[in-house]
C-alpha positions as CSV (number, residue, x, y, z in Angstrom):
1,M,-22.4,6.9,18.8
2,T,-21.4,8.2,22.3
3,P,-17.8,9.4,22.4
4,L,-15.5,7.2,24.5
5,L,-12.7,9.7,24.1
6,E,-13.3,13.4,23.3
7,V,-10.5,15.9,22.8
8,R,-11.7,19.5,23.1
9,D,-9.7,22.5,22.0
10,L,-6.4,21.0,23.1
11,H,-3.3,23.3,23.1
12,L,0.1,21.7,23.8
13,A,3.3,23.7,24.2
14,I,6.9,22.9,24.8
15,G,7.6,23.5,28.4
16,G,4.0,24.7,28.8
17,R,5.0,28.1,27.3
18,P,2.3,29.9,25.3
19,D,4.9,31.1,22.8
20,R,5.9,27.6,21.9
21,V,2.6,26.0,20.9
22,V,2.9,22.8,18.8
23,V,-0.7,21.6,18.9
24,D,-3.2,24.4,18.5
25,G,-6.9,23.9,19.3
26,V,-7.2,20.3,18.3
27,S,-10.7,18.7,18.7
28,F,-12.0,15.3,17.7
29,A,-13.9,12.4,19.2
30,V,-13.5,8.6,19.2
31,P,-16.8,6.7,19.6
32,A,-17.0,3.5,21.6
33,G,-16.1,0.6,19.3
34,G,-15.2,3.0,16.4
35,V,-12.0,3.5,14.5
36,V,-10.6,7.0,13.9
37,A,-7.5,7.8,11.9
38,L,-5.2,10.8,12.5
39,V,-3.4,11.6,9.3
40,G,-1.0,14.3,8.0
41,E,2.7,14.8,7.2
42,S,5.4,14.3,9.7
43,G,5.6,17.3,12.1
44,C,1.9,18.0,12.0
45,G,1.3,17.1,15.7
46,K,-0.3,13.6,15.3
47,T,1.9,11.6,17.7
48,V,2.3,14.3,20.4
49,T,-1.5,14.6,20.4
50,A,-1.9,10.8,20.9
51,L,0.8,10.7,23.6
52,S,-0.9,13.5,25.5
53,V,-4.0,11.3,25.8
54,L,-2.0,9.1,28.2
55,R,0.0,12.0,29.6
56,L,3.2,10.6,28.2
57,T,4.7,13.9,27.1
58,D,7.2,15.4,29.5
59,A,8.7,18.3,27.6
60,I,5.4,19.1,25.8
61,Q,2.7,20.1,28.3
62,P,-1.0,21.0,27.9
63,I,-1.8,24.7,28.4
64,S,-5.6,24.5,27.8
65,G,-8.3,22.2,26.6
66,E,-9.7,18.9,27.8
67,I,-9.2,15.2,27.1
68,L,-12.3,13.5,28.2
69,L,-12.5,9.7,28.8
70,E,-16.1,8.8,29.3
71,G,-16.5,12.3,30.7
72,E,-13.5,12.2,33.0
73,D,-10.8,14.8,32.2
74,I,-7.5,12.9,31.9
75,L,-5.5,16.2,32.2
76,R,-6.8,16.5,35.7
77,C,-6.4,12.9,36.9
78,S,-4.2,12.0,39.8
79,P,-1.0,10.0,39.2
80,R,-2.7,7.0,40.8
81,R,-5.7,7.3,38.5
82,L,-3.4,7.7,35.5
83,R,-1.7,4.4,36.4
84,E,-5.2,2.7,36.3
85,I,-6.0,4.2,32.9
86,R,-2.7,3.4,31.3
87,G,-2.9,-0.2,30.1
88,G,-6.1,-0.9,31.9
89,V,-8.5,1.4,30.0
90,I,-6.3,2.9,27.3
91,S,-3.3,1.0,25.7
92,M,-0.8,2.1,23.1
93,V,1.1,0.4,20.3
94,F,4.2,2.5,19.6
95,Q,6.0,3.1,16.4
96,E,9.1,1.0,17.1
97,P,8.7,-1.9,19.4
98,M,12.4,-2.4,19.8
99,T,12.7,0.9,21.7
100,S,9.3,0.5,23.4
101,L,9.7,-3.1,24.8
102,N,12.2,-3.4,27.7
103,P,15.3,-5.2,26.3
104,V,16.3,-6.7,29.6
105,F,13.1,-8.5,30.3
106,T,11.4,-11.3,28.4
107,I,8.3,-10.7,26.4
108,G,6.3,-12.9,28.8
109,F,7.5,-11.0,31.9
110,Q,6.3,-7.7,30.5
111,I,2.9,-9.1,29.6
112,I,2.6,-11.0,32.9
113,E,3.5,-7.9,34.9
114,A,0.6,-6.0,33.2
115,L,-1.8,-8.8,33.9
116,Q,-0.8,-8.9,37.6
117,I,-1.0,-5.2,38.1
118,H,-4.3,-4.5,36.2
119,R,-6.2,-7.7,36.5
120,G,-4.8,-9.1,39.7
121,L,-4.0,-12.5,38.2
122,P,-1.7,-14.9,40.1
123,R,1.6,-15.5,38.3
124,R,0.8,-18.9,36.9
125,A,-2.6,-17.8,35.6
126,A,-0.9,-14.6,34.2
127,R,1.7,-16.7,32.4
128,Q,-1.0,-18.9,30.8
129,A,-2.9,-15.8,29.7
130,A,0.3,-14.3,28.2
131,V,0.9,-17.5,26.2
132,E,-2.7,-17.4,25.0
133,L,-2.3,-13.7,24.0
134,L,0.9,-14.4,22.1
135,D,-0.8,-17.3,20.3
136,R,-3.9,-15.1,19.6
137,V,-1.7,-12.4,17.8
138,G,-0.1,-15.1,15.6
139,I,3.2,-15.8,17.2
140,P,4.2,-19.4,16.5
141,A,5.3,-21.7,19.4
142,A,3.9,-19.1,21.9
143,S,4.7,-21.4,24.9
144,S,8.4,-21.1,24.2
145,R,8.4,-17.6,22.7
146,V,7.0,-16.2,25.9
147,D,10.5,-16.6,27.4
148,A,12.2,-14.8,24.5
149,Y,13.8,-11.4,24.8
150,P,12.8,-8.6,22.3
151,H,16.1,-8.9,20.4
152,Q,15.4,-12.6,19.7
153,L,12.3,-11.8,17.7
154,S,11.9,-10.4,14.2
155,G,10.4,-7.0,13.6
156,G,7.0,-8.4,12.8
157,M,7.0,-10.7,15.9
158,R,8.1,-7.8,18.1
159,Q,5.1,-5.7,16.8
160,R,2.8,-8.6,17.5
161,A,4.2,-9.0,21.0
162,M,3.6,-5.2,21.5
163,I,0.0,-5.7,20.4
164,A,-0.4,-8.6,22.8
165,L,1.0,-6.5,25.6
166,A,-1.4,-3.6,24.7
167,L,-4.4,-5.9,24.7
168,A,-3.5,-7.8,27.8
169,C,-6.0,-6.0,30.0
170,R,-8.8,-5.7,27.4
171,P,-8.6,-1.9,27.0
172,K,-11.6,0.2,25.9
173,L,-9.3,2.2,23.6
174,L,-6.2,1.2,21.7
175,I,-3.9,3.9,20.3
176,A,-1.8,2.6,17.4
177,D,0.9,5.0,16.5
178,E,2.3,4.1,13.0
179,P,2.0,0.4,13.9
180,T,3.5,-0.8,10.5
181,T,6.2,1.8,9.9
182,A,9.3,-0.5,10.2
183,L,7.7,-3.5,8.6
184,D,7.7,-4.8,5.0
185,V,4.5,-4.7,3.0
186,T,3.4,-8.3,3.6
187,I,3.9,-8.0,7.3
188,Q,2.1,-4.6,7.3
189,A,-1.0,-6.2,5.8
190,Q,-0.9,-9.0,8.4
191,I,-0.6,-6.5,11.3
192,I,-3.5,-4.3,10.1
193,R,-5.7,-7.4,9.5
194,L,-4.8,-8.6,13.0
195,L,-5.7,-5.2,14.5
196,R,-9.0,-5.2,12.6
197,D,-9.9,-8.7,13.8
198,L,-9.0,-7.9,17.4
199,Q,-10.9,-4.6,17.3
200,R,-14.1,-6.4,16.2
201,E,-13.6,-9.3,18.6
202,F,-13.0,-7.2,21.7
203,G,-15.3,-4.3,20.6
204,M,-12.7,-1.8,21.5
205,A,-12.2,1.7,20.0
206,V,-9.0,2.4,18.0
207,L,-7.2,5.7,17.3
208,I,-4.7,4.9,14.6
209,I,-2.0,7.3,13.4
210,T,-0.6,6.6,10.0
211,H,0.8,8.0,6.8
212,D,-0.6,5.1,4.8
213,L,-3.9,6.2,3.4
214,G,-4.5,2.7,2.1
215,I,-4.7,1.6,5.7
216,V,-7.1,4.4,6.5
217,S,-9.5,3.6,3.7
218,D,-9.6,-0.1,4.7
219,F,-9.7,0.3,8.4
220,A,-11.0,3.6,9.7
221,D,-14.6,4.8,10.1
222,S,-13.6,8.4,10.1
223,V,-10.6,10.6,9.5
224,V,-9.1,13.6,11.2
225,V,-6.6,15.5,9.0
226,M,-4.0,17.5,10.8
227,Y,-1.7,20.2,9.4
228,A,0.9,22.2,11.3
229,G,-0.7,21.5,14.7
230,K,-4.3,22.1,13.6
231,V,-7.2,20.0,12.4
232,V,-8.1,21.1,8.9
233,E,-10.7,18.5,8.0
234,R,-12.9,15.9,9.8
235,A,-15.2,13.5,7.9
236,A,-16.3,9.9,7.5
237,T,-13.7,7.9,5.6
238,A,-15.8,7.2,2.5
239,A,-16.8,10.9,2.2
240,M,-13.2,12.0,2.7
241,F,-11.8,9.8,-0.1
242,S,-14.6,10.4,-2.6
243,A,-14.6,14.2,-2.2
244,P,-12.0,15.9,-0.1
245,R,-13.0,19.5,0.8
246,H,-9.7,20.9,2.1
247,P,-6.9,21.5,-0.4
248,Y,-4.4,19.8,1.9
249,T,-6.6,16.7,2.1
250,G,-6.9,16.7,-1.7
251,R,-3.1,16.9,-2.2
252,L,-2.6,14.0,0.3
253,L,-5.0,11.8,-1.6
254,A,-3.5,12.8,-5.0
255,S,-0.1,11.5,-3.7
256,I,-1.4,8.0,-3.5
257,P,0.1,5.9,-6.4
258,P,-2.6,4.9,-8.9
259,V,-3.2,1.2,-9.4
260,D,-4.8,1.4,-12.8
261,R,-2.0,3.1,-14.8
262,D,1.8,3.6,-14.8
263,V,3.1,7.1,-13.8
264,E,6.7,8.4,-14.3
265,R,6.5,10.7,-11.2
266,L,4.3,10.6,-8.2
267,E,2.3,13.7,-7.1
268,T,3.9,15.7,-4.3
269,I,3.0,18.7,-2.2
270,P,5.4,21.6,-2.8
271,G,7.2,23.1,0.2
272,T,7.3,21.7,3.7
273,V,5.4,21.8,7.0
274,P,6.2,25.1,8.7
275,S,8.2,25.1,11.9
276,P,6.2,25.9,15.1
277,W,8.5,28.9,15.6
278,A,7.8,30.3,12.1
279,M,4.1,29.8,11.4
280,P,2.8,31.9,8.5
281,A,0.0,34.4,9.0
282,G,-3.5,33.4,8.1
283,C,-4.1,29.8,6.9
284,R,-1.0,27.7,7.7
285,F,-1.3,25.8,4.4
286,A,-1.7,29.0,2.3
287,P,2.0,29.1,1.2
288,R,1.7,25.6,-0.3
289,C,-1.9,26.0,-1.6
290,A,-2.8,26.6,-5.2
291,H,-6.2,28.0,-4.1
292,A,-4.9,30.6,-1.7
293,D,-5.8,34.3,-2.1
294,G,-5.4,37.4,0.0
295,M,-7.9,36.3,2.6
296,C,-6.1,33.0,3.1
297,H,-2.8,34.7,3.7
298,A,-4.3,37.3,6.1
299,M,-6.8,35.4,8.3
300,S,-6.8,31.9,9.8
301,P,-10.0,30.0,8.9
302,P,-12.1,28.4,11.7
303,L,-13.0,24.7,11.6
304,E,-16.6,24.8,10.6
305,R,-19.4,22.4,9.6
306,V,-19.8,22.6,5.8
307,E,-22.1,19.6,5.4
308,T,-23.5,16.8,7.5
309,G,-20.6,15.0,9.3
310,R,-18.0,17.2,7.6
311,D,-15.9,20.0,9.3
312,V,-13.4,22.0,7.3
313,A,-11.0,24.8,8.1
314,C,-10.8,26.6,4.8
315,W,-12.0,29.8,3.3
316,H,-12.6,28.1,0.0
317,P,-13.6,24.5,0.7
318,S,-15.5,24.0,-2.5
319,G,-12.3,24.2,-4.5
320,A,-10.6,21.4,-2.5
321,A,-11.6,18.5,-4.7
322,S,-9.8,19.7,-7.8
């Protein structure tokens, strides 16, 4: 499929300083109507990569690379064009709606404002559209809830309201950054089912960032695995889950609790993600990898095609599935 969004060799650094790189040469594509998942431990650069798509990072700035939206480089867009893209073409569902929704305005006001700015609807039509959106995302009594403030809604309802706001202008791409983090398991399942249904109904592309590999297996078409600011593996979801080729991917999948047997202790990955200021030489995962040898500790492996539809950054990818 033709990429709707294509990130090419993106480098992000704190203050735009080359000695403070936090995202190092990331590349991936999101096809029109497709669902791509960004996965990895906390601190691997997933969220800052997603935020950079909408130029929402102030302290962290791009120093090289491209972010192409249907061929247009977002990194070189004017402020006016960015305002058109944000909400109108690309929308985002943030991790915590309580800190993302404006607490001093009602849910309805925030949705109506987006509809008036991006779709040019008169206020009465925008209010009716807001009620319909809230009803579509499963908020009961939407006609009265439209006048509620964020603090008057439960966590699940706030997340649904955030999704309604994100979908108000029928974006081509929805970025969902940990959309179920603060929710209980039952509500998580409802939110993911809602996102899946809306994605299919509107035909929009989705870039989802999550730690929950169960969500990935059920929702995503393909997976991009990030570690310490780099992409270490890219593949179709089914292929990734059936036979991971990078040791890090294999360890992430091994940490999923089994459903067919009881275990006393869950699998873990020893060590922690390295700090951007103290990256190891060679492969960044080498200090935590059971397959690492002298080459791994000395040289950083490039991201290369190892089979059809699969790219891996590892000197020994064949040992990753064990």
